[in-house]
C-alpha positions in Angstrom: 11.7 -7.7 17.2 9.4 -7.2 20.2 9.4 -9.4 23.2 5.9 -10.3 24.4 4.4 -7.8 26.8 4.1 -8.9 30.5 0.7 -9.5 31.9 0.3 -6.1 33.4 1.8 -4.4 30.3 -0.7 -6.3 28.2 -3.7 -5.2 30.4 -2.6 -1.6 30.1 -1.9 -1.8 26.3 -5.2 -3.6 25.7 -7.0 -0.5 27.1 -4.9 1.9 25.1 -5.5 0.1 21.9 -9.3 -0.5 22.6 -9.8 3.2 23.5 -7.8 4.4 20.5 -7.4 7.9 22.0 -4.9 9.6 24.3 -5.5 8.2 27.9 -4.2 9.1 31.3 -2.8 6.9 33.9 -5.9 7.7 36.1 -8.2 6.5 33.3 -6.3 3.2 32.9 -6.1 2.8 36.7 -9.9 3.2 37.3 -10.7 0.6 34.6 -8.0 -1.8 35.9 -9.4 -1.4 39.4 -12.7 -3.0 38.2 -10.7 -6.2 37.9 -8.0 -6.1 40.5 -6.6 -4.0 43.3 -3.8 -1.9 42.0 -2.0 1.2 43.0 -1.7 4.4 40.9 2.0 4.3 41.1 2.1 0.8 39.7 0.2 1.9 36.6 2.2 4.9 36.2 5.4 2.8 36.3 4.1 0.4 33.8 3.0 3.2 31.4 6.4 4.9 31.8 8.1 1.6 30.9 5.9 1.2 27.9 6.9 4.7 26.8 10.5 3.8 27.4 10.2 0.6 25.3 8.6 2.6 22.5 5.0 1.2 22.8 3.4 4.5 23.6 4.2 8.1 23.2 3.1 10.7 25.6 2.3 14.4 25.7 2.2 16.5 28.9 -1.2 17.9 29.9 -0.8 19.9 33.0 0.9 17.8 35.6 -0.1 14.6 33.9 0.7 12.8 30.7 -1.6 11.5 28.0 -0.4 8.3 26.3 -1.2 7.1 22.8 -0.3 3.8 21.3 2.5 3.9 18.7 1.1 1.0 16.7 -1.9 -1.3 16.6 -2.6 -4.5 18.4 -2.6 -6.2 15.0 0.9 -4.9 14.2 2.1 -6.1 17.6 0.6 -9.6 17.0 2.0 -9.9 13.5 5.5 -9.0 14.8 5.3 -11.7 17.5 4.1 -14.2 14.9 6.9 -13.2 12.6 9.5 -13.5 15.3 8.3 -16.9 16.3 8.2 -18.1 12.7 11.6 -16.7 11.8 13.4 -18.4 14.7 12.0 -21.9 13.4 14.6 -24.3 12.0 11.9 -25.6 9.6 9.5 -22.7 8.8 7.2 -24.8 6.5 6.6 -27.3 9.3 6.0 -24.5 11.8 3.4 -23.1 9.5 1.8 -26.4 9.0 1.7 -27.0 12.7 0.2 -23.5 13.2 -2.4 -23.9 10.6 -3.5 -27.2 12.3 -4.1 -25.3 15.5 -6.4 -22.8 14.0 -10.2 -22.8 14.5 -12.5 -22.5 11.5 -13.0 -18.8 12.1 -9.2 -18.3 12.2 -8.7 -20.2 8.8 -11.4 -18.0 7.2 -9.5 -15.0 8.4 -6.4 -16.4 7.0 -8.0 -17.1 3.7 -9.4 -13.4 3.6 -5.8 -12.1 4.4 -4.2 -14.2 1.7 -6.8 -12.8 -0.8 -6.0 -9.3 0.3 -2.3 -9.7 0.1 -2.5 -11.5 -3.2 -4.7 -8.6 -4.6 -2.3 -5.9 -3.3 0.8 -7.8 -4.7 -0.9 -8.2 -8.1 -1.8 -4.5 -8.2 1.8 -3.5 -7.3 3.2 -5.9 -10.0 0.9 -4.5 -12.6 1.8 -0.9 -11.7 5.5 -1.7 -11.9 5.1 -3.6 -15.2 3.4 -0.8 -17.1 6.4 1.6 -17.5 8.5 -1.4 -18.4 6.0 -2.7 -21.1 5.8 0.8 -22.6 9.5 1.0 -23.0 9.9 -2.6 -24.3 11.3 -2.8 -28.0 8.7 -3.8 -30.6 5.8 -2.7 -28.3 4.7 -6.2 -27.6 1.5 -6.4 -25.7 1.5 -7.7 -22.2 0.2 -11.2 -21.5 -2.8 -11.3 -19.3 -2.0 -12.1 -15.6 -3.9 -14.1 -13.1 -4.1 -13.6 -9.4 -2.5 -16.4 -7.3 -5.0 -18.9 -6.1 -3.3 -19.5 -2.7 -0.1 -19.0 -0.7 3.2 -19.0 -2.5 4.8 -22.3 -3.3 7.2 -23.7 -0.4 11.0 -24.2 -0.4 12.4 -25.2 -3.9 9.5 -23.7 -5.8 9.4 -23.5 -9.5 9.9 -19.7 -9.4 13.3 -20.1 -8.0 12.8 -17.9 -4.9 14.9 -18.4 -2.0 12.4 -19.5 0.5 14.7 -21.2 2.9 15.0 -20.5 6.7 15.3 -16.9 7.6 13.4 -15.6 4.7 
């Protein structure tokens, strides 16, 4: 799992993610210099470190490199949240505390994400059930399914899922 980016690494990656195209050290340097005094070699070292850590890939262009993000800011944020959540000794309590810190806009975004994930999970379940239903003895029709109306039940749920720590 990823460790959080350092302050300068984050400043560099923010530009790489926002621009969403291959960038040079010079481009990042010039943009950073609008906010702070920083040397070319410092930015070059940070971008090389990000390459070594697997955050960016690079392609030679003349005597310089062009750097491209390997994943998105959203994927990075999700990995950090997952890491923090998975290390909790009480994941349900951690989620409750996290939800309590959210703004109204963040809660709306969470509801949207749950709807999207619920829809995708339902579609995948229906696709997987179709071949099984066709091969079922007696050709019994499938029962209609309903989309979940919220997040899955917590630990000890009625579906018998193992939702304990580390899951």
